[in-house]
VEXTORSE-330444 format. One record per atom (N, C-alpha, C): residue number from 1; atom name; y, x, z; residue in one letter. Coordinates in pm, whole numbers. Example, Ala and Ser with C-alpha at 12.3 -4.5 7.8 and 13.67 -1.06 7.14 Angstrom:
BEGIN
{dovo: 1 drenba: N y: -569 x: 1319 z: 780 torvex: a}
{dovo: 1 drenba: CA y: -450 x: 1230 z: 780 torvex: a}
{dovo: 1 drenba: C y: -330 x: 1320 z: 780 torvex: a}
{dovo: 2 drenba: N y: -225 x: 1285 z: 708 torvex: s}
{dovo: 2 drenba: CA y: -106 x: 1367 z: 714 torvex: s}
{dovo: 2 drenba: C y: 3 x: 1290 z: 787 torvex: s}
***
This chain:
BEGIN
{dovo: 1 drenba: N y: 744 x: -2220 z: -8 torvex: m}
{dovo: 1 drenba: CA y: 736 x: -2318 z: -115 torvex: m}
{dovo: 1 drenba: C y: 677 x: -2252 z: -241 torvex: m}
{dovo: 2 drenba: N y: 590 x: -2323 z: -308 torvex: t}
{dovo: 2 drenba: CA y: 524 x: -2275 z: -428 torvex: t}
{dovo: 2 drenba: C y: 618 x: -2285 z: -547 torvex: t}
{dovo: 3 drenba: N y: 622 x: -2178 z: -628 torvex: n}
{dovo: 3 drenba: CA y: 703 x: -2178 z: -748 torvex: n}
{dovo: 3 drenba: C y: 626 x: -2248 z: -859 torvex: n}
{dovo: 4 drenba: N y: 682 x: -2359 z: -911 torvex: v}
{dovo: 4 drenba: CA y: 615 x: -2437 z: -1015 torvex: v}
{dovo: 4 drenba: C y: 709 x: -2449 z: -1134 torvex: v}
{dovo: 5 drenba: N y: 657 x: -2418 z: -1253 torvex: i}
{dovo: 5 drenba: CA y: 733 x: -2432 z: -1377 torvex: i}
{dovo: 5 drenba: C y: 655 x: -2525 z: -1469 torvex: i}
{dovo: 6 drenba: N y: 725 x: -2620 z: -1530 torvex: l}
{dovo: 6 drenba: CA y: 664 x: -2712 z: -1625 torvex: l}
{dovo: 6 drenba: C y: 731 x: -2692 z: -1761 torvex: l}
{dovo: 7 drenba: N y: 651 x: -2651 z: -1859 torvex: y}
{dovo: 7 drenba: CA y: 699 x: -2641 z: -1996 torvex: y}
{dovo: 7 drenba: C y: 669 x: -2775 z: -2063 torvex: y}
{dovo: 8 drenba: N y: 771 x: -2834 z: -2122 torvex: t}
{dovo: 8 drenba: CA y: 760 x: -2968 z: -2176 torvex: t}
{dovo: 8 drenba: C y: 838 x: -2977 z: -2306 torvex: t}
{dovo: 9 drenba: N y: 829 x: -3094 z: -2369 torvex: q}
{dovo: 9 drenba: CA y: 910 x: -3125 z: -2486 torvex: q}
{dovo: 9 drenba: C y: 922 x: -3277 z: -2497 torvex: q}
{dovo: 10 drenba: N y: 1024 x: -3325 z: -2569 torvex: p}
{dovo: 10 drenba: CA y: 1041 x: -3469 z: -2584 torvex: p}
{dovo: 10 drenba: C y: 918 x: -3532 z: -2653 torvex: p}
{dovo: 11 drenba: N y: 896 x: -3658 z: -2627 torvex: d}
{dovo: 11 drenba: CA y: 786 x: -3733 z: -2689 torvex: d}
{dovo: 11 drenba: C y: 649 x: -3672 z: -2661 torvex: d}
{dovo: 12 drenba: N y: 630 x: -3626 z: -2537 torvex: c}
{dovo: 12 drenba: CA y: 503 x: -3568 z: -2493 torvex: c}
{dovo: 12 drenba: C y: 450 x: -3655 z: -2378 torvex: c}
{dovo: 13 drenba: N y: 364 x: -3754 z: -2410 torvex: p}
{dovo: 13 drenba: CA y: 313 x: -3842 z: -2304 torvex: p}
{dovo: 13 drenba: C y: 247 x: -3768 z: -2187 torvex: p}
{dovo: 14 drenba: N y: 163 x: -3667 z: -2211 torvex: p}
{dovo: 14 drenba: CA y: 104 x: -3596 z: -2096 torvex: p}
{dovo: 14 drenba: C y: 210 x: -3528 z: -2009 torvex: p}
{dovo: 15 drenba: N y: 321 x: -3484 z: -2068 torvex: c}
{dovo: 15 drenba: CA y: 429 x: -3422 z: -1991 torvex: c}
{dovo: 15 drenba: C y: 487 x: -3524 z: -1893 torvex: c}
{dovo: 16 drenba: N y: 504 x: -3647 z: -1940 torvex: k}
{dovo: 16 drenba: CA y: 558 x: -3753 z: -1854 torvex: k}
{dovo: 16 drenba: C y: 463 x: -3781 z: -1737 torvex: k}
{dovo: 17 drenba: N y: 333 x: -3775 z: -1764 torvex: i}
{dovo: 17 drenba: CA y: 234 x: -3799 z: -1658 torvex: i}
{dovo: 17 drenba: C y: 240 x: -3687 z: -1554 torvex: i}
{dovo: 18 drenba: N y: 255 x: -3562 z: -1600 torvex: v}
{dovo: 18 drenba: CA y: 266 x: -3450 z: -1506 torvex: v}
{dovo: 18 drenba: C y: 390 x: -3466 z: -1419 torvex: v}
{dovo: 19 drenba: N y: 502 x: -3505 z: -1479 torvex: k}
{dovo: 19 drenba: CA y: 625 x: -3526 z: -1401 torvex: k}
{dovo: 19 drenba: C y: 606 x: -3636 z: -1297 torvex: k}
{dovo: 20 drenba: N y: 537 x: -3743 z: -1335 torvex: l}
{dovo: 20 drenba: CA y: 508 x: -3851 z: -1241 torvex: l}
{dovo: 20 drenba: C y: 419 x: -3801 z: -1127 torvex: l}
{dovo: 21 drenba: N y: 318 x: -3723 z: -1160 torvex: f}
{dovo: 21 drenba: CA y: 229 x: -3663 z: -1060 torvex: f}
{dovo: 21 drenba: C y: 310 x: -3577 z: -962 torvex: f}
{dovo: 22 drenba: N y: 400 x: -3495 z: -1013 torvex: f}
{dovo: 22 drenba: CA y: 483 x: -3411 z: -927 torvex: f}
{dovo: 22 drenba: C y: 573 x: -3497 z: -837 torvex: f}
{dovo: 23 drenba: N y: 631 x: -3602 z: -895 torvex: k}
{dovo: 23 drenba: CA y: 719 x: -3690 z: -817 torvex: k}
{dovo: 23 drenba: C y: 642 x: -3758 z: -704 torvex: k}
{dovo: 24 drenba: N y: 525 x: -3811 z: -736 torvex: e}
{dovo: 24 drenba: CA y: 443 x: -3880 z: -636 torvex: e}
{dovo: 24 drenba: C y: 400 x: -3787 z: -523 torvex: e}
{dovo: 25 drenba: N y: 382 x: -3660 z: -555 torvex: n}
{dovo: 25 drenba: CA y: 336 x: -3562 z: -455 torvex: n}
{dovo: 25 drenba: C y: 450 x: -3477 z: -400 torvex: n}
{dovo: 26 drenba: N y: 574 x: -3516 z: -434 torvex: k}
{dovo: 26 drenba: CA y: 694 x: -3448 z: -385 torvex: k}
{dovo: 26 drenba: C y: 690 x: -3297 z: -414 torvex: k}
{dovo: 27 drenba: N y: 652 x: -3263 z: -537 torvex: i}
{dovo: 27 drenba: CA y: 645 x: -3124 z: -581 torvex: i}
{dovo: 27 drenba: C y: 776 x: -3090 z: -652 torvex: i}
{dovo: 28 drenba: N y: 844 x: -2990 z: -604 torvex: t}
{dovo: 28 drenba: CA y: 965 x: -2942 z: -668 torvex: t}
{dovo: 28 drenba: C y: 924 x: -2847 z: -781 torvex: t}
{dovo: 29 drenba: N y: 985 x: -2864 z: -896 torvex: y}
{dovo: 29 drenba: CA y: 948 x: -2781 z: -1010 torvex: y}
{dovo: 29 drenba: C y: 1069 x: -2754 z: -1098 torvex: y}
{dovo: 30 drenba: N y: 1055 x: -2653 z: -1182 torvex: t}
{dovo: 30 drenba: CA y: 1157 x: -2622 z: -1282 torvex: t}
{dovo: 30 drenba: C y: 1102 x: -2667 z: -1416 torvex: t}
{dovo: 31 drenba: N y: 1178 x: -2750 z: -1487 torvex: e}
{dovo: 31 drenba: CA y: 1136 x: -2797 z: -1618 torvex: e}
{dovo: 31 drenba: C y: 1203 x: -2714 z: -1726 torvex: e}
{dovo: 32 drenba: N y: 1122 x: -2671 z: -1822 torvex: k}
{dovo: 32 drenba: CA y: 1174 x: -2595 z: -1936 torvex: k}
{dovo: 32 drenba: C y: 1133 x: -2667 z: -2064 torvex: k}
{dovo: 33 drenba: N y: 1233 x: -2722 z: -2134 torvex: d}
{dovo: 33 drenba: CA y: 1211 x: -2795 z: -2259 torvex: d}
{dovo: 33 drenba: C y: 1206 x: -2694 z: -2373 torvex: d}
{dovo: 34 drenba: N y: 1089 x: -2680 z: -2434 torvex: i}
{dovo: 34 drenba: CA y: 1072 x: -2577 z: -2538 torvex: i}
{dovo: 34 drenba: C y: 1144 x: -2611 z: -2668 torvex: i}
{dovo: 35 drenba: N y: 1180 x: -2737 z: -2688 torvex: r}
{dovo: 35 drenba: CA y: 1255 x: -2773 z: -2809 torvex: r}
{dovo: 35 drenba: C y: 1404 x: -2744 z: -2792 torvex: r}
{dovo: 36 drenba: N y: 1454 x: -2765 z: -2672 torvex: a}
{dovo: 36 drenba: CA y: 1597 x: -2745 z: -2646 torvex: a}
{dovo: 36 drenba: C y: 1630 x: -2600 z: -2612 torvex: a}
{dovo: 37 drenba: N y: 1529 x: -2524 z: -2572 torvex: d}
{dovo: 37 drenba: CA y: 1552 x: -2388 z: -2524 torvex: d}
{dovo: 37 drenba: C y: 1455 x: -2292 z: -2593 torvex: d}
{dovo: 38 drenba: N y: 1505 x: -2221 z: -2694 torvex: s}
{dovo: 38 drenba: CA y: 1419 x: -2130 z: -2770 torvex: s}
{dovo: 38 drenba: C y: 1365 x: -2016 z: -2684 torvex: s}
{dovo: 39 drenba: N y: 1441 x: -1976 z: -2582 torvex: t}
{dovo: 39 drenba: CA y: 1394 x: -1873 z: -2490 torvex: t}
{dovo: 39 drenba: C y: 1270 x: -1922 z: -2415 torvex: t}
{dovo: 40 drenba: N y: 1270 x: -2048 z: -2377 torvex: a}
{dovo: 40 drenba: CA y: 1154 x: -2106 z: -2307 torvex: a}
{dovo: 40 drenba: C y: 1032 x: -2107 z: -2399 torvex: a}
{dovo: 41 drenba: N y: 1052 x: -2137 z: -2527 torvex: m}
{dovo: 41 drenba: CA y: 940 x: -2137 z: -2623 torvex: m}
{dovo: 41 drenba: C y: 881 x: -1997 z: -2637 torvex: m}
{dovo: 42 drenba: N y: 967 x: -1897 z: -2646 torvex: i}
{dovo: 42 drenba: CA y: 921 x: -1758 z: -2658 torvex: i}
{dovo: 42 drenba: C y: 847 x: -1717 z: -2531 torvex: i}
{dovo: 43 drenba: N y: 902 x: -1754 z: -2417 torvex: e}
{dovo: 43 drenba: CA y: 839 x: -1724 z: -2288 torvex: e}
{dovo: 43 drenba: C y: 701 x: -1789 z: -2280 torvex: e}
{dovo: 44 drenba: N y: 692 x: -1916 z: -2319 torvex: l}
{dovo: 44 drenba: CA y: 566 x: -1990 z: -2314 torvex: l}
{dovo: 44 drenba: C y: 459 x: -1921 z: -2398 torvex: l}
{dovo: 45 drenba: N y: 494 x: -1884 z: -2518 torvex: t}
{dovo: 45 drenba: CA y: 394 x: -1825 z: -2609 torvex: t}
{dovo: 45 drenba: C y: 365 x: -1679 z: -2578 torvex: t}
{dovo: 46 drenba: N y: 468 x: -1599 z: -2556 torvex: n}
{dovo: 46 drenba: CA y: 448 x: -1456 z: -2536 torvex: n}
{dovo: 46 drenba: C y: 399 x: -1420 z: -2396 torvex: n}
{dovo: 47 drenba: N y: 459 x: -1479 z: -2295 torvex: k}
{dovo: 47 drenba: CA y: 424 x: -1443 z: -2157 torvex: k}
{dovo: 47 drenba: C y: 297 x: -1513 z: -2110 torvex: k}
{dovo: 48 drenba: N y: 282 x: -1642 z: -2148 torvex: y}
{dovo: 48 drenba: CA y: 171 x: -1720 z: -2095 torvex: y}
{dovo: 48 drenba: C y: 62 x: -1751 z: -2198 torvex: y}
{dovo: 49 drenba: N y: 83 x: -1716 z: -2324 torvex: g}
{dovo: 49 drenba: CA y: -19 x: -1736 z: -2426 torvex: g}
{dovo: 49 drenba: C y: -51 x: -1881 z: -2455 torvex: g}
{dovo: 50 drenba: N y: 43 x: -1969 z: -2432 torvex: s}
{dovo: 50 drenba: CA y: 22 x: -2112 z: -2456 torvex: s}
{dovo: 50 drenba: C y: 105 x: -2157 z: -2575 torvex: s}
{dovo: 51 drenba: N y: 48 x: -2251 z: -2649 torvex: y}
{dovo: 51 drenba: CA y: 116 x: -2305 z: -2766 torvex: y}
{dovo: 51 drenba: C y: 128 x: -2457 z: -2758 torvex: y}
{dovo: 52 drenba: N y: 110 x: -2512 z: -2638 torvex: s}
{dovo: 52 drenba: CA y: 117 x: -2658 z: -2625 torvex: s}
{dovo: 52 drenba: C y: 180 x: -2698 z: -2492 torvex: s}
{dovo: 53 drenba: N y: 222 x: -2825 z: -2489 torvex: t}
{dovo: 53 drenba: CA y: 276 x: -2882 z: -2366 torvex: t}
{dovo: 53 drenba: C y: 190 x: -3001 z: -2328 torvex: t}
{dovo: 54 drenba: N y: 183 x: -3031 z: -2202 torvex: p}
{dovo: 54 drenba: CA y: 246 x: -2959 z: -2092 torvex: p}
{dovo: 54 drenba: C y: 169 x: -2830 z: -2060 torvex: p}
{dovo: 55 drenba: N y: 243 x: -2731 z: -2021 torvex: t}
{dovo: 55 drenba: CA y: 186 x: -2611 z: -1962 torvex: t}
{dovo: 55 drenba: C y: 254 x: -2596 z: -1826 torvex: t}
{dovo: 56 drenba: N y: 172 x: -2581 z: -1724 torvex: v}
{dovo: 56 drenba: CA y: 223 x: -2572 z: -1588 torvex: v}
{dovo: 56 drenba: C y: 189 x: -2434 z: -1533 torvex: v}
{dovo: 57 drenba: N y: 289 x: -2370 z: -1473 torvex: i}
{dovo: 57 drenba: CA y: 269 x: -2242 z: -1406 torvex: i}
{dovo: 57 drenba: C y: 284 x: -2267 z: -1257 torvex: i}
{dovo: 58 drenba: N y: 178 x: -2240 z: -1182 torvex: i}
{dovo: 58 drenba: CA y: 180 x: -2256 z: -1036 torvex: i}
{dovo: 58 drenba: C y: 144 x: -2120 z: -979 torvex: i}
{dovo: 59 drenba: N y: 241 x: -2059 z: -911 torvex: k}
{dovo: 59 drenba: CA y: 228 x: -1920 z: -867 torvex: k}
{dovo: 59 drenba: C y: 203 x: -1838 z: -992 torvex: k}
{dovo: 60 drenba: N y: 87 x: -1776 z: -1007 torvex: d}
{dovo: 60 drenba: CA y: 57 x: -1698 z: -1128 torvex: d}
{dovo: 60 drenba: C y: -49 x: -1766 z: -1215 torvex: d}
{dovo: 61 drenba: N y: -86 x: -1889 z: -1180 torvex: e}
{dovo: 61 drenba: CA y: -189 x: -1960 z: -1255 torvex: e}
{dovo: 61 drenba: C y: -127 x: -2041 z: -1369 torvex: e}
{dovo: 62 drenba: N y: -185 x: -2026 z: -1487 torvex: v}
{dovo: 62 drenba: CA y: -140 x: -2098 z: -1606 torvex: v}
{dovo: 62 drenba: C y: -236 x: -2214 z: -1630 torvex: v}
{dovo: 63 drenba: N y: -182 x: -2336 z: -1632 torvex: i}
{dovo: 63 drenba: CA y: -263 x: -2455 z: -1654 torvex: i}
{dovo: 63 drenba: C y: -210 x: -2523 z: -1781 torvex: i}
{dovo: 64 drenba: N y: -293 x: -2522 z: -1885 torvex: i}
{dovo: 64 drenba: CA y: -252 x: -2578 z: -2014 torvex: i}
{dovo: 64 drenba: C y: -311 x: -2717 z: -2028 torvex: i}
{dovo: 65 drenba: N y: -222 x: -2814 z: -2056 torvex: g}
{dovo: 65 drenba: CA y: -266 x: -2952 z: -2068 torvex: g}
{dovo: 65 drenba: C y: -261 x: -3023 z: -1934 torvex: g}
{dovo: 66 drenba: N y: -296 x: -3151 z: -1936 torvex: f}
{dovo: 66 drenba: CA y: -294 x: -3231 z: -1813 torvex: f}
{dovo: 66 drenba: C y: -428 x: -3212 z: -1742 torvex: f}
{dovo: 67 drenba: N y: -433 x: -3113 z: -1658 torvex: e}
{dovo: 67 drenba: CA y: -554 x: -3079 z: -1581 torvex: e}
{dovo: 67 drenba: C y: -528 x: -3111 z: -1435 torvex: e}
{dovo: 68 drenba: N y: -542 x: -3238 z: -1400 torvex: i}
{dovo: 68 drenba: CA y: -507 x: -3285 z: -1265 torvex: i}
{dovo: 68 drenba: C y: -582 x: -3210 z: -1156 torvex: i}
{dovo: 69 drenba: N y: -711 x: -3187 z: -1173 torvex: d}
{dovo: 69 drenba: CA y: -789 x: -3119 z: -1070 torvex: d}
{dovo: 69 drenba: C y: -743 x: -2974 z: -1049 torvex: d}
{dovo: 70 drenba: N y: -711 x: -2906 z: -1158 torvex: k}
{dovo: 70 drenba: CA y: -661 x: -2768 z: -1147 torvex: k}
{dovo: 70 drenba: C y: -526 x: -2764 z: -1078 torvex: k}
{dovo: 71 drenba: N y: -440 x: -2860 z: -1110 torvex: m}
{dovo: 71 drenba: CA y: -309 x: -2865 z: -1046 torvex: m}
{dovo: 71 drenba: C y: -322 x: -2893 z: -896 torvex: m}
{dovo: 72 drenba: N y: -407 x: -2989 z: -861 torvex: k}
{dovo: 72 drenba: CA y: -429 x: -3022 z: -721 torvex: k}
{dovo: 72 drenba: C y: -481 x: -2900 z: -643 torvex: k}
{dovo: 73 drenba: N y: -575 x: -2829 z: -702 torvex: k}
{dovo: 73 drenba: CA y: -631 x: -2712 z: -637 torvex: k}
{dovo: 73 drenba: C y: -524 x: -2604 z: -617 torvex: k}
{dovo: 74 drenba: N y: -448 x: -2577 z: -723 torvex: a}
{dovo: 74 drenba: CA y: -344 x: -2473 z: -716 torvex: a}
{dovo: 74 drenba: C y: -235 x: -2509 z: -617 torvex: a}
{dovo: 75 drenba: N y: -210 x: -2639 z: -597 torvex: l}
{dovo: 75 drenba: CA y: -106 x: -2685 z: -505 torvex: l}
{dovo: 75 drenba: C y: -161 x: -2721 z: -368 torvex: l}
{dovo: 76 drenba: N y: -291 x: -2704 z: -350 torvex: s}
{dovo: 76 drenba: CA y: -358 x: -2738 z: -223 torvex: s}
{dovo: 76 drenba: C y: -338 x: -2885 z: -186 torvex: s}
{dovo: 77 drenba: N y: -357 x: -2972 z: -285 torvex: i}
{dovo: 77 drenba: CA y: -349 x: -3117 z: -264 torvex: i}
{dovo: 77 drenba: C y: -490 x: -3170 z: -264 torvex: i}
{dovo: 78 drenba: N y: -523 x: -3250 z: -161 torvex: d}
{dovo: 78 drenba: CA y: -660 x: -3308 z: -154 torvex: d}
{dovo: 78 drenba: C y: -671 x: -3433 z: -237 torvex: d}
***
């Protein structure tokens, strides 16, 4: 199983779309809310160099923003 992490925050419409995409494709993921969890915010910025949500980590690939084609490729979805 592929390790997927979704960095999100409240009131983020693209984050909701990514969650819907994962649900439709039965993708299991770990959600990290950067507003509720300061450690997640530090991890997002320091480890992955991202300052926005959604940011999706699939294996070692960092996908910033709602990049459906990149997510499909990383997850091997046609």
